N, C-alpha and C positions, 0 to 999 in steps of 0.2 A: 302709460298710465304708471310706473314708477316715477318719473321725472314730474309729472302732475299734481303724485301724492307727497314729493318730497320737497317741492318749488307752497305746498301747503303747507306744512308742518315750518319749513325755513318762516312762513306769514306769519302761523302761528304764538311762534316760540320770539320773533319779532312786538309783535304785539306784546306778547308776553311780557318783554323784559321795559316796553315802553311804558307799562299800567301797573309793574308789582311797587314806584314808590307812593300808588297810591292807596296801595292797600293798608287796610289797620290792622292794628298788632289781632285788633278779633279775628280775624278773614286769615292770622298764617296758618291754623290748623284745617284751612280747609282747601281742596285740592281745586286752582284757579278753572276759570272754566273753560281759557285757552290752553291749558295743559290735557283736559280732558279731553279736549277736539284734536288735540294733536295724538291724545294716545289712541283714542280710538281710530283715523286717519290711519298710524301705524297697523292698526290690530288689523283695519280692513287690509294693507297690501299684505302682510304677512297669509296672510286665509285667503286673498287671491295668487298670491305666488304657490305655497302651497297646491290648491288644488291644481294650480295652472301645470307646475313640473309633475306631479304625479298623476292627471292628464295626459301630459306629454310620454314619459316615460310606458305608462300600459296601454296606452293608443299603439306606442312602435311595440312592445309585449307582442300585446294582441295580433297585428298584423305580422308581425312575422315569425308568430307561431305556426306550426303542422296542423292544429287540431286546434278548433274553434270549438270553447268549451259554454254553457250556459253563464255560466257562476265569472267568468271572467269577462264576458260581453255583459253581463250586469252591473258586476260592479265597473266596469268602465263608464257607463250610460250614469250609474251613481257620480261619479267624481265631475263628471258633465256637467251635472244639472246642483256640484258640491255649491261651486261657491254660489249660485243663482239663489240659492232652497237657504243655507245659512249666514248670510251677511246678513238678509234684515233682522234679524235676530240676535245677532253681535250689537247693533244697532240700537235695537229697543235693549236690551240688555245695557248697554253703555248709557241709555239717556234716565235722568235720574226721576222726572215729569211723567213719564209712561208706568213709572212703578207705582207710585201712587192710585193708579189708576184700579189700579186692583190690589185689595188690603189682602196681607197674610191671614190666613187662615188657621 
């Protein structure tokens, strides 16, 4: 997953460099879509690494601890599901088109 994410960021950066001369001065103050996509990929990768390593260390702790407490096992289950639960919300938050669907109150 790390190699694929890195390659995707590399391709997005390369594409951004190719189309940089096409942008007018009006668009210079907006973040280009290539950079937004690269930031989303990197944010997803950071979330994955955080939950993966946290799960790894917590699983080792729970496995080698003499007493299994309910809170430790529940926290381990939450961390197991954390990436699957939170990653769609990261993408929804990063997508500007979806925020227009729900007007602010």
